[in-house]
PATOR-442413 format. One line per 5 residues: their letters; for each residue x, y, z of N, C-alpha, C. Coordinates in Angstrom, 2 decimals. Each point is the difference from the previous one (the first is absolute). Layout:
% residues N
a = X/Y/Z/X/Y/Z/X/Y/Z  ...
***
This chain:
% residues 272
mkdtn = 0.79/-1.16/0.04/-0.64/1.23/0.07/0.64/1.29/0.02  1.24/-0.08/0.58/0.63/1.09/0.02/0.77/0.51/-1.32  0.42/-1.33/-0.68/0.63/0.34/-1.34/-1.07/0.49/-0.92  -1.16/-0.43/0.07/-1.12/0.60/-0.89/-0.22/1.49/0.29  0.14/0.33/1.29/-0.25/1.30/0.35/1.18/0.89/-0.40
iqfed = 1.12/-0.49/-0.21/1.41/0.58/-0.51/-0.37/0.48/-1.21  -0.41/-1.23/-0.98/-0.43/0.27/-1.44/-0.99/0.95/-0.12  -1.15/0.14/0.62/-0.95/0.77/-0.30/0.70/1.45/0.17  0.52/0.23/1.24/0.57/1.50/0.20/0.92/0.35/-1.11  0.87/-1.13/-0.28/0.94/0.59/-1.32/-0.91/0.34/-1.20
asriy = -0.71/-0.81/-0.42/-0.82/0.27/-0.92/-1.04/1.27/-0.36  -0.32/0.41/1.35/-0.96/1.00/0.05/0.85/1.55/0.46  1.29/0.00/0.00/0.86/1.09/0.45/-0.30/1.02/-0.99  0.05/1.10/0.34/-0.27/1.29/-0.86/1.56/0.74/0.06  0.91/0.07/-1.46/1.04/0.33/0.13/-0.14/1.54/-0.91
llpsf = 0.47/0.99/1.20/-0.37/1.37/-0.56/0.37/0.52/-1.25  1.26/-0.33/-0.48/0.15/0.62/-1.41/-0.61/-0.72/-1.34  0.04/-1.23/0.16/-0.83/-0.55/-1.15/-1.42/0.21/-0.09  -0.54/0.05/1.35/-1.54/0.25/0.01/-0.31/1.54/-0.17  1.16/0.96/0.05/-0.40/1.48/-0.29/-0.17/-0.08/-1.46
ftasn = 0.75/-0.72/-0.94/-0.05/0.17/-1.43/-1.12/-0.77/-0.33  -0.21/-1.10/0.68/-1.53/-0.57/-0.48/-1.26/1.12/0.18  0.12/0.55/1.41/-1.14/1.03/0.31/0.32/0.90/-1.14  1.12/0.53/-0.30/0.08/1.12/-1.22/-0.51/-0.44/-1.16  0.11/-1.31/-0.37/-0.73/-0.71/-1.31/-1.47/0.43/0.17
lffgf = -0.55/-0.39/1.06/-1.33/0.02/0.05/-0.39/1.42/0.18  0.71/0.82/0.56/-0.46/1.64/0.12/0.05/0.70/-1.41  1.12/-0.60/-0.93/-0.19/0.61/-1.13/-1.07/-0.57/-1.10  -0.33/-1.17/0.31/-1.31/-0.85/-0.70/-1.09/0.62/0.29  -0.17/0.48/1.40/-1.17/0.62/0.49/-0.30/1.47/-0.74
laiir = 1.19/0.82/0.08/-0.02/1.23/-0.77/-0.26/-0.24/-1.50  0.48/-1.00/-0.60/-0.28/-0.13/-1.41/-1.42/-0.18/-0.39  -0.71/-0.73/1.00/-1.40/-0.21/-0.02/-0.81/1.29/0.12  0.70/0.87/0.76/-0.78/1.18/0.61/0.28/1.20/-1.22  0.95/-0.29/-0.76/0.35/0.77/-1.24/-1.10/-0.31/-1.35
ciqak = -0.05/-1.46/0.09/-1.06/-0.48/-1.18/-1.17/0.55/0.26  -0.47/-0.03/1.02/-1.56/0.49/0.75/0.02/1.60/-0.71  1.08/0.69/0.60/-0.22/1.50/-0.12/0.19/0.27/-1.64  0.55/-0.68/-0.78/0.40/0.10/-1.50/-1.38/-0.25/-0.45  -1.00/-1.08/0.29/-1.24/-0.21/-0.54/-1.03/1.14/0.47
yctfs = 0.09/0.08/1.31/-1.26/0.89/0.59/0.35/1.34/0.43  1.04/0.36/0.11/0.37/1.33/0.69/0.57/0.96/-0.90  -0.10/-0.19/-1.26/0.67/0.92/-0.93/-1.20/0.27/-1.12  0.43/1.21/-0.81/-0.99/0.45/-0.93/0.97/0.09/-1.42  0.91/-0.37/-0.01/0.71/-0.02/-1.07/1.00/-0.93/-0.32
eetsa = 0.23/-0.47/-1.50/0.81/-1.28/-0.26/1.45/0.07/0.40  0.44/1.44/0.11/1.52/0.28/0.44/0.04/-0.38/1.50  -0.90/0.39/0.77/0.12/-0.07/1.67/-0.10/-1.59/-0.13  -0.98/-0.60/-0.41/-0.20/-1.57/-0.02/1.28/-0.64/-0.42  0.70/0.22/-1.07/1.17/-0.49/-0.49/1.04/0.31/0.97
yfytq = 0.03/0.91/0.93/1.01/0.31/0.69/-0.26/-0.84/1.36  -1.20/-0.31/0.44/-0.31/-0.61/1.08/0.36/-1.69/-0.21  -0.37/-0.38/-1.22/0.23/-1.43/-0.49/1.68/-0.06/-0.15  0.90/1.02/-0.29/1.37/-0.16/-0.10/0.48/-0.08/1.39  -0.45/0.71/0.88/0.35/-0.12/1.43/-0.23/-1.37/0.56
avwlv = -1.23/-0.54/-0.17/-0.24/-1.42/0.18/1.01/-1.08/-0.47  0.22/0.27/-1.37/1.13/-0.89/-0.52/1.32/0.02/0.85  0.47/1.21/0.14/1.20/0.03/0.82/0.10/-0.36/1.41  -1.11/0.15/0.59/-0.34/-0.62/1.47/-0.10/-1.60/0.04  -0.28/-0.62/-1.26/-0.07/-1.41/-0.05/1.45/-0.42/-0.21
ilagi = 0.75/0.87/-0.82/1.59/-0.38/-0.33/0.45/0.09/1.54  -0.12/1.04/0.65/0.82/0.20/1.24/-0.51/-1.34/0.95  -1.24/-0.10/0.04/-0.30/-1.48/0.65/0.72/-1.10/-0.61  0.31/-0.19/-1.07/1.03/-1.10/-0.55/1.34/0.02/0.51  0.48/1.57/0.27/1.48/-0.24/0.70/-0.15/-0.45/1.09
cdsld = -0.89/0.54/0.75/-0.07/-0.35/1.38/-0.38/-1.56/0.34  -0.57/-0.49/-1.00/-0.39/-1.59/-0.03/1.42/-0.67/-0.13  0.78/0.64/-0.98/1.34/-0.69/-0.43/1.01/0.00/1.17  -0.24/1.22/0.76/1.21/0.14/1.22/-0.41/-0.68/1.11  -1.30/-0.07/0.45/-0.14/-0.86/1.13/0.33/-1.36/0.25
griar = -0.15/-0.75/-1.06/0.43/-1.31/-0.14/1.62/-0.29/-0.13  0.39/1.21/-0.64/1.84/-0.24/-0.10/0.59/0.63/1.31  -0.52/0.84/0.63/0.24/0.24/1.39/-0.27/-1.07/1.25  -0.77/-0.75/-0.43/-0.65/-1.15/1.12/1.19/-0.93/-0.21  0.03/-0.33/-1.24/1.22/-1.15/-0.21/1.44/0.45/0.34
lggke = 0.28/1.27/-0.07/1.52/0.26/0.15/0.07/-0.03/1.43  -1.02/0.37/0.74/0.06/0.06/1.65/-0.43/-1.27/0.69  -0.32/-1.02/-0.83/-0.62/-1.17/0.68/-1.18/0.11/0.65  -0.94/0.92/-0.21/-1.17/0.42/0.64/-1.23/-0.39/-0.85  0.09/-1.05/-0.52/-1.25/-0.31/-0.90/-0.78/-0.87/1.04
slfgi = -1.36/0.24/-0.24/-1.06/-0.73/1.23/-1.31/-0.34/-1.02  -0.75/-0.65/0.56/-1.33/-0.45/-0.69/-0.86/1.21/0.00  0.22/0.69/1.26/-0.83/1.61/0.05/0.15/0.53/-1.18  1.61/0.25/-0.39/0.40/0.97/-0.99/-0.73/-0.53/-1.41  -0.16/-1.28/-0.34/-0.33/-0.58/-1.08/-1.35/0.44/-0.18
efdsi = -0.88/-0.23/1.02/-1.41/0.15/-0.28/-0.30/1.44/-0.25  0.75/0.92/1.08/-0.16/1.51/-0.06/0.42/0.58/-1.64  1.03/-0.69/-0.27/0.28/0.33/-1.38/-1.06/-0.25/-1.27  -0.72/-1.12/0.39/-0.89/-0.55/-0.94/-1.28/1.06/-0.05  -0.25/0.39/1.46/-1.14/0.92/-0.09/0.20/1.26/-0.46
adavs = 1.28/0.45/0.17/0.24/1.27/-0.77/0.05/-0.03/-1.49  0.65/-0.94/-0.36/-0.25/-0.31/-1.54/-1.18/-0.15/-0.40  -0.94/-0.44/0.53/-1.32/-0.34/-0.43/-0.67/1.53/-0.24  0.31/0.97/0.82/-0.60/1.22/-0.06/0.87/0.75/-1.17  1.11/0.09/0.14/0.90/0.96/-0.91/-0.06/-0.70/-1.47
fgvap = 0.15/-1.21/-0.09/0.41/-0.61/-1.49/-1.35/-0.58/-0.28  -1.20/-0.18/0.85/-1.27/-0.77/-0.46/-0.94/1.13/-0.02  -0.44/0.45/1.09/-1.03/1.06/-0.17/0.17/1.12/-0.61  1.13/0.88/0.36/0.44/1.02/-0.88/0.02/0.08/-1.34  0.69/-1.20/-0.75/-0.09/0.10/-1.34/-1.24/-0.42/-0.57
almvf = -1.06/-0.73/0.59/-1.00/-0.55/-0.46/-1.08/1.54/-0.08  -0.06/0.44/1.15/-0.67/1.30/0.12/0.50/0.89/-1.27  1.13/0.40/-0.18/0.50/0.77/-1.14/-0.47/-0.45/-1.20  -0.05/-1.16/-0.25/-0.33/-0.13/-1.30/-1.48/-0.10/-0.32  -0.90/-0.40/1.21/-1.40/0.04/-0.03/-0.29/1.50/0.02
fmils = 0.24/0.83/0.31/-0.19/1.39/0.06/0.34/0.51/-1.32  1.32/-0.42/-0.79/0.44/0.59/-1.12/-0.82/-0.30/-1.14  -0.32/-1.35/-0.04/-0.83/-0.43/-1.11/-1.46/0.23/-0.11  -0.30/0.79/1.28/-1.48/0.54/-0.20/-0.14/1.22/-0.52  1.12/0.86/0.17/0.26/1.49/-0.56/-0.11/-0.11/-1.46
pteqf = 0.89/-0.59/-0.69/0.25/0.24/-1.43/-0.78/-0.91/-0.90  -1.14/-0.69/0.59/-0.68/-1.12/-0.97/-1.71/0.31/0.10  -0.13/1.46/-0.22/-1.41/0.25/-0.11/-0.60/-0.75/-1.08  0.76/-0.09/-1.10/-0.35/-0.79/-1.21/0.01/-1.64/0.08  0.39/-0.40/1.16/0.12/-1.38/0.11/-0.56/-0.44/1.40
pffrq = -1.47/0.06/-0.16/-1.01/-0.41/1.26/0.46/-1.32/0.59  0.58/-1.02/-0.75/0.26/-1.27/0.51/0.94/-0.05/1.10  1.04/0.93/0.03/1.08/0.09/0.99/-0.53/0.86/1.32  -0.99/0.64/-0.19/-0.93/0.58/1.07/-0.39/-0.85/0.91  -0.72/-1.09/-0.68/-0.62/-1.13/0.57/0.84/-0.90/0.91
vgwif = 1.19/-0.39/-1.09/0.67/-1.09/0.92/1.49/0.34/0.16  0.38/1.27/0.07/1.14/0.69/0.43/0.63/-0.66/1.37  -0.91/0.00/0.65/0.13/-0.43/1.66/0.39/-1.48/0.12  -0.36/-0.88/-1.08/0.28/-1.55/-0.22/1.60/0.08/-0.05  0.38/0.66/-0.94/1.30/-0.22/-0.49/0.91/0.45/1.18
gfiyl = -0.32/1.15/0.97/0.77/0.31/1.14/0.01/-1.04/1.06  -1.40/-0.69/0.02/-0.18/-1.03/1.30/0.94/-1.20/-0.44  -0.11/-0.40/-1.26/0.78/-1.04/-0.54/1.62/0.19/0.34  0.41/1.08/-0.53/1.26/0.30/0.53/0.64/-0.09/1.54  -1.00/0.56/0.68/0.16/0.27/1.48/-0.08/-1.31/0.53
lcagv = -0.97/-1.05/-0.53/-0.26/-1.41/0.69/1.45/-0.79/-0.58  0.34/-0.09/-0.95/1.49/-0.48/-0.64/1.22/0.48/1.14  -0.31/1.36/0.12/1.26/0.39/0.96/-0.02/-0.58/1.14  -1.49/-0.16/0.85/0.14/-0.59/1.19/0.37/-1.44/-0.08  -0.39/-0.71/-1.12/0.19/-1.32/0.00/1.71/-0.27/-0.24
rlarf = 0.64/0.87/-0.57/1.30/-0.01/-0.38/0.93/0.27/1.50  -0.53/0.89/0.66/0.65/0.32/1.21/-0.26/-1.15/1.12  -1.24/-0.61/-0.11/-0.13/-0.89/0.99/0.74/-1.48/-0.34  -0.03/-0.30/-1.34/0.84/-1.19/-0.50/1.61/0.29/0.25  0.42/1.23/-0.18/1.54/0.21/0.31/0.25/-0.17/1.64
nvith = -0.83/0.32/0.87/0.09/0.01/1.54/0.03/-1.61/0.08  -0.94/-0.93/-0.68/0.01/-1.31/0.47/1.21/-0.75/-0.85  0.83/0.56/-0.89/0.86/-0.79/-0.74/1.30/0.47/0.73  0.23/1.17/0.81/1.11/0.54/0.72/0.02/-0.29/1.36  -1.03/-0.56/0.36/-0.42/-0.37/1.49/1.23/-0.88/0.76
pllpk = 0.69/0.52/1.07/1.17/-0.86/0.37/-0.38/-1.20/0.48  -1.14/-0.27/0.43/-0.28/-1.18/0.88/-0.60/-1.07/-1.06  -0.10/0.40/-1.21/-0.71/-0.92/-0.87/1.08/-0.56/-1.14  0.03/-0.99/-0.46/0.91/-0.99/-0.99/-0.05/1.06/-1.11  1.24/0.32/-0.64/-0.01/0.69/-1.34/-0.06/-0.87/-1.14
pehgk = -1.00/0.47/-0.96/-0.57/-0.46/-1.22/1.07/-0.46/-0.80  -0.29/-1.02/-1.00/1.45/-0.46/-0.84/0.34/1.12/-0.85  -1.00/0.99/-0.60/0.27/0.98/-0.84/0.62/1.25/0.51  -0.10/0.00/1.45/0.79/1.17/0.54/1.57/-0.51/0.78  0.38/-1.18/-0.41/1.43/-0.31/0.53/1.08/0.44/-1.25
gshdf = 1.04/0.48/0.71/1.13/0.26/-0.59/-0.29/1.25/-1.14  -1.20/0.76/0.21/-0.48/0.86/-0.85/-0.28/1.49/0.81  0.55/1.09/-0.71/-0.34/1.22/0.73/-1.11/1.01/-0.56  -0.73/-0.84/-1.11/-0.99/0.70/-0.76/-1.30/-0.09/0.75  -0.65/0.82/-0.10/-1.78/0.25/0.31/-0.68/-0.69/-0.76
lglpv = -1.15/-0.86/0.52/-0.77/-0.91/-0.70/-1.17/0.99/0.03  -0.40/0.37/-1.53/-0.83/1.14/-0.27/0.33/1.24/-0.01  -0.43/0.94/-0.58/0.27/1.35/0.01/0.07/0.80/1.08  1.00/0.61/0.62/-0.23/0.37/1.53/-1.11/1.36/-0.16  -0.51/0.19/1.16/-0.93/1.04/0.12/0.48/1.40/-0.36
paaag = 1.07/0.39/0.58/0.50/1.24/-0.18/0.41/0.33/-1.40  0.49/-1.10/-0.84/0.26/0.10/-1.44/-1.18/0.30/-0.66  -1.17/-0.83/0.57/-1.45/0.31/-0.93/-0.46/1.24/0.25  0.18/0.56/1.22/-0.52/1.27/0.18/1.00/1.08/-0.57  1.28/-0.33/-0.15/0.79/1.30/-0.59/-0.27/-0.32/-1.49
aivsi = -0.30/-0.95/-0.71/-0.26/0.05/-1.37/-1.49/0.75/-0.13  -0.79/0.00/0.72/-1.29/0.48/-0.18/0.16/1.62/0.29  0.59/0.45/1.03/0.20/1.26/0.23/0.80/0.73/-1.01  1.23/-0.73/-0.27/0.80/0.66/-0.87/-0.60/0.56/-1.33  -0.94/-1.10/-0.45/-0.91/0.43/-1.33/-0.97/1.10/0.44
vlfln = -0.65/0.12/1.22/-0.73/1.14/0.29/0.90/1.12/-0.13  1.43/-0.10/0.40/0.59/1.24/0.20/0.28/0.48/-1.60  0.24/-0.99/-0.82/0.49/0.52/-1.35/-1.31/0.27/-0.73  -1.23/-0.20/0.39/-0.92/0.51/-0.70/-0.46/1.34/0.21  0.11/0.19/1.55/-0.13/1.27/0.36/0.87/1.23/-0.29
kydlk = 1.32/-0.67/-0.04/1.23/1.11/-0.49/-0.39/0.46/-1.24  -0.18/-0.97/-1.19/-0.26/0.25/-1.31/-1.50/0.28/-0.41  -0.67/0.22/0.91/-1.53/0.13/-0.47/-0.47/-0.90/-0.89  0.06/-1.29/0.49/-0.65/-1.13/-0.78/-0.93/-0.70/0.47  -0.73/0.58/0.82/-1.35/-0.57/0.78/-0.73/-1.13/-0.95
alslv = -0.22/0.61/-1.25/-0.68/-0.83/-0.80/0.31/-1.48/-0.10  1.57/-0.31/0.22/0.48/-1.05/-0.09/-0.25/-1.03/1.20  -0.72/0.54/1.16/-0.17/-0.54/1.12/-0.56/-1.16/-0.18  -0.75/-0.32/-0.95/-0.95/-1.25/-0.38/1.13/-1.19/0.11  1.21/0.07/-0.35/0.84/-1.06/-0.01/0.22/-0.45/1.68
lpplm = -0.41/0.69/0.80/0.35/-0.22/1.35/-0.81/-1.32/0.49  -1.30/0.12/-0.13/-0.92/-1.29/0.28/0.46/-1.40/-0.38  0.31/-0.23/-1.37/0.67/-1.19/-0.44/1.42/-0.30/0.76  0.89/1.28/0.18/1.08/-0.37/0.50/-0.04/-0.40/1.51  -0.94/0.37/0.65/-0.20/-0.28/1.35/-0.52/-1.50/0.08
lliaw = -0.73/-0.45/-0.97/-0.27/-1.55/0.06/1.17/-0.78/-0.32  0.76/0.57/-1.01/1.41/-0.86/-0.18/0.73/-0.06/1.26  0.39/1.19/0.72/0.75/0.02/1.20/-0.52/-0.72/0.91  -1.52/-0.09/-0.02/-0.52/-0.68/1.51/0.35/-1.47/-0.52  -0.25/-0.44/-1.06/0.34/-1.43/-0.32/1.48/-0.53/0.21
lmvsn = 0.90/1.01/-0.23/1.23/-0.29/0.21/0.43/-0.18/1.17  -0.58/1.04/1.11/0.32/-0.14/1.37/-0.48/-1.44/0.80  -0.99/-0.53/-0.61/-0.25/-1.41/0.57/0.35/-1.00/-0.81  0.84/0.08/-1.12/0.36/-0.92/-0.78/1.21/-0.76/0.57  0.57/-0.90/-0.77/1.23/-0.78/0.62/1.25/0.48/-0.80
ikyps = -0.05/1.01/-0.60/1.07/0.62/-1.07/1.11/0.87/1.12  1.10/-0.59/-0.03/1.13/0.63/0.69/0.54/1.26/-0.44  0.16/1.00/1.06/0.69/1.35/-0.20/1.01/0.32/0.95  1.11/0.39/-0.52/1.27/0.01/0.41/0.03/0.95/1.25  0.59/-0.38/1.08/-0.09/0.75/1.26/1.36/0.63/0.16
fkkvg = -0.06/1.40/0.55/1.29/0.65/0.11/0.41/0.13/1.59  -0.69/-0.91/0.52/0.34/-0.06/1.76/1.39/0.05/-0.06  0.86/-0.82/-0.70/1.35/-0.42/0.46/1.02/1.32/-0.66  -0.63/0.84/-0.77/1.01/0.94/-0.73/0.23/0.85/1.27  1.64/0.40/0.32/0.51/0.77/0.91/0.86/0.72/-0.86
wntqa = 0.72/0.47/1.21/1.46/0.70/-0.55/1.03/-0.46/-0.49  0.00/-1.62/0.26/1.00/-0.79/0.01/-0.43/-0.79/-1.34  -1.31/0.09/-0.60/-0.37/-0.74/-1.19/1.01/0.47/-1.33  0.44/-1.11/-0.57/0.71/0.19/-1.28/-0.89/0.07/-1.23  0.34/0.73/-0.83/-0.92/-0.06/-1.16/1.00/0.05/-1.40
kwgsf = -0.64/-0.80/-1.05/0.60/0.24/-1.26/-0.22/1.31/-0.61  1.31/0.38/-1.03/0.19/1.25/-0.60/-1.58/0.22/-0.61  -0.52/-0.86/-0.70/-1.40/0.27/-0.59/-1.00/0.56/0.96  -0.04/-0.71/1.11/-0.96/0.31/1.02/0.28/1.17/0.58  1.26/0.48/0.16/0.36/1.28/0.65/-0.30/1.11/-0.89
imgit = 0.28/-0.19/-1.21/-0.29/0.94/-1.10/-1.53/0.27/-0.04  -0.71/-1.06/-0.15/-1.36/0.16/0.07/-0.71/0.76/1.18  0.69/-0.19/1.01/-0.54/0.62/1.41/0.13/1.37/-0.25  1.35/0.58/-0.29/0.39/1.30/-0.05/-1.03/0.65/-1.06  -0.28/-0.68/-1.11/-0.85/0.63/-0.77/-1.48/0.17/0.36
iivlf = -0.49/-0.90/0.71/-1.12/-0.09/0.80/-0.18/1.22/0.86  0.98/0.24/0.68/0.13/1.16/1.05/0.05/1.41/-0.97  0.63/-0.06/-0.92/0.09/1.33/-0.92/-1.40/0.27/-0.66  -0.77/-0.96/-0.55/-1.21/0.09/-0.61/-1.06/0.41/1.09  0.06/-0.52/1.39/-0.88/0.30/0.95/0.06/1.31/0.42
tliqe = 1.45/0.61/0.11/0.09/1.50/0.12/-0.46/0.80/-0.90  0.25/-0.21/-1.28/-0.47/0.78/-1.10/-1.57/0.15/-0.37  -0.57/-1.63/-0.07/-1.45/-0.09/-0.15/-0.55/-1.16/0.88  -0.26/0.78/1.33/-0.49/-0.75/0.94/-1.18/-0.84/-0.16  -1.07/0.48/-0.69/-1.29/-0.79/-0.23/-0.02/-0.81/-1.05
lamav = 0.85/0.16/-0.98/0.04/-1.14/-1.14/1.02/-0.97/0.53  1.21/0.18/0.68/0.88/-0.84/0.45/-0.73/-0.47/0.96  -0.74/0.06/1.07/-0.61/-0.55/1.22/-0.85/-1.01/-0.88  -0.83/0.29/-0.77/-1.02/-0.83/-0.80/0.49/-1.39/-0.65  1.39/0.32/-0.86/0.58/-1.00/-0.63/0.80/-0.84/0.91
iflsy = 0.50/0.31/1.22/0.69/-0.65/0.88/-0.84/-1.11/0.44  -1.25/0.58/0.48/-1.01/-1.01/0.70/-0.54/-0.95/-1.06  -0.42/0.46/-1.23/-0.54/-0.83/-0.83/1.16/-1.16/-0.46  1.12/0.55/-0.25/1.17/-0.84/-0.27/0.12/-1.12/0.89  -0.20/0.04/1.39/0.28/-0.84/0.91/-1.31/-1.00/-0.04
iffgm = -1.25/0.57/-0.22/-1.25/-1.00/-0.45/0.41/-0.95/-1.26  0.31/0.76/-0.98/0.09/-1.00/-0.95/1.31/-0.88/-0.12  1.05/0.28/0.39/1.14/-0.70/0.56/-0.35/-1.00/0.42  -0.79/-0.13/1.11/-0.45/-1.30/0.78/-0.76/-0.98/-0.91  -0.85/0.70/-0.68/-0.81/-0.68/-1.05/0.78/-0.71/-0.94
grhii = 1.04/0.73/-0.78/0.55/-0.56/-0.74/1.13/-1.26/0.21  0.61/0.51/1.21/0.94/-1.25/0.59/-0.82/-1.19/0.22  -1.25/0.05/0.64/-1.10/-1.05/0.40/-0.11/-0.70/-1.42  -0.18/0.63/-1.06/-0.44/-0.65/-1.27/1.26/-0.80/-0.36  1.10/0.46/-0.15/1.15/-0.49/-0.31/0.36/-1.09/0.55
rsrka = -0.03/-0.18/1.38/0.28/-1.16/1.09/-0.85/-0.82/-0.41  -1.33/0.32/-0.06/-1.07/-1.35/-0.39/0.45/-0.36/-1.36  0.17/0.56/-0.70/0.32/-0.55/-1.60/1.23/-0.69/0.21  1.03/0.21/0.58/1.04/-0.80/0.28/-0.30/-1.42/0.67  -0.57/0.17/1.20/-0.34/-1.02/0.71/-0.90/-1.00/-0.77
kilkc = -0.76/0.44/-0.73/-1.05/-1.03/-0.95/1.14/-0.76/-1.52  1.09/0.80/-0.14/0.81/-0.60/-0.97/0.81/-1.04/0.72  0.52/0.21/1.33/0.61/-0.85/0.64/-0.83/-1.25/0.30  -1.15/0.38/0.56/-0.79/-1.21/0.36/-0.23/-0.97/-1.29  -0.34/0.71/-1.39/0.02/-0.85/-1.11/1.25/-0.58/-0.31
rh = 1.23/0.38/0.21/0.95/-0.81/-0.41/0.18/-1.15/1.00  -0.46/-0.05/1.30/0.04/-0.93/0.80/-0.94/-1.08/-0.32
***
């Protein structure tokens, strides 16, 4: 009984610094939701509405930065706990689930007076995305639970199983930012089908690369190094376009790699 109590205390401990960044993630996600509501109901001009949506996008990006830092800080300091994992998932559900879903739901209502179909079913796209984000987070917690045996597909691999929720949200909000920047709101009709694709990718078995092991001592090939510098330069010059390209490239890279690996596996299977 004493050992059980010790394990429970270790699992439920709240470590200040990692939890601070997780709370910041939740805070920025909450602010992003407020900005989406203000953009829809508290403005009387398209310019002001676009300004609030742009703020909401950057708040989701800030939430993503905090989400990447809390886990790294916890691992570096050896302060990982089950409480931190669950708290992180709750924050992710708000910042990368509710906020992007609400953002797209509001945006596809405004520019689609000529398409009443989206007015009637727009909420369904948002809910499907939110549902898959919740399932993705729950599955991740189960797969990575320290008290459960690791599944075969997780052994020896640092990849994510399914599209990570922060990357899914990043793809959506970066496109929103691009549409607002270049006044292309009429093209926001691409967001509902994109949300469905991203929702499916989150709960799929497609593996996506994880950058958790990337640090100051990580070595890179010359090609990767030059590509990284190029991305940084492009991001500095054309932030809106570069951000959308980066997130979409990550999404389609995982899909392409999965297709190539599946074909190779089938070829090997046929040979044997």
